[in-house]
C-alpha positions as CSV (number, residue, x, y, z in Angstrom):
1,X,198.1,140.0,111.7
2,X,198.5,137.5,114.4
3,X,199.9,138.2,118.0
4,X,203.0,136.4,117.2
5,X,203.9,138.4,114.1
6,X,203.0,141.5,115.9
7,X,205.2,140.5,118.8
8,X,208.0,140.0,116.0
9,X,207.3,143.3,114.5
10,X,207.6,145.2,117.7
11,X,210.9,143.4,118.6
12,X,212.4,144.3,115.2
13,X,211.3,147.8,115.9
14,X,212.8,147.9,119.3
15,X,216.1,146.5,118.1
16,X,216.2,149.0,115.3
17,X,215.7,151.9,117.7
18,X,218.2,150.5,120.3
19,X,220.8,150.3,117.2
20,X,220.0,153.8,116.2
21,X,220.3,155.1,119.8
22,X,223.6,153.4,120.3
23,X,224.8,155.1,116.8
24,X,223.6,158.5,117.8
25,X,225.3,158.2,121.1
26,X,228.6,157.3,119.5
27,X,228.2,160.2,117.0
28,X,227.5,162.5,119.8
29,X,230.7,161.2,121.9
30,X,233.0,161.8,118.7
31,X,231.5,165.3,118.2
32,X,232.2,166.0,121.8
33,X,235.7,165.0,121.5
34,X,236.2,167.0,118.5
35,X,234.8,170.0,120.2
36,X,237.1,169.7,123.2
37,X,240.1,169.6,120.8
38,X,238.9,172.6,118.8
39,X,238.5,174.4,122.3
40,X,242.0,173.5,123.3
41,X,243.4,174.8,120.1
42,X,241.4,178.1,120.1
43,X,242.6,178.6,123.9
44,X,246.1,177.9,122.6
45,X,246.0,180.3,119.9
46,X,244.4,183.0,122.1
47,X,247.2,182.6,124.6
48,X,249.9,182.8,121.6
49,X,248.2,185.9,120.4
50,X,248.0,187.7,123.9
51,X,251.7,186.8,124.1
52,X,252.6,188.4,120.9
53,X,250.6,191.7,121.7
54,X,252.3,191.7,125.1
55,X,255.8,191.7,123.5
56,X,254.9,194.2,120.9
57,X,255.9,197.9,121.2
58,X,253.3,199.2,118.6
59,X,249.6,199.3,119.7
60,X,247.7,197.1,116.9
61,X,245.0,199.8,117.2
62,X,247.3,202.5,115.6
63,X,249.1,200.3,113.1
64,X,248.1,200.7,109.7
65,X,246.8,197.6,107.7
66,X,248.9,196.1,105.1
67,X,247.0,197.3,102.0
68,X,247.6,201.1,103.0
């Protein structure tokens, strides 16, 4: 293998790795966005649940499940 072909092969590998890193970075960013959206939804549902429990006269710990 000549120096020129080795140089071309290394440049090709570097280009492939740079592309892979960029794709992984994009995927990580998208996952981060999805996690943030899900976290906001969980917080919202938690607040709604607390609000429902605060407005209820019956303590859920003493309420019979529907299958009884």
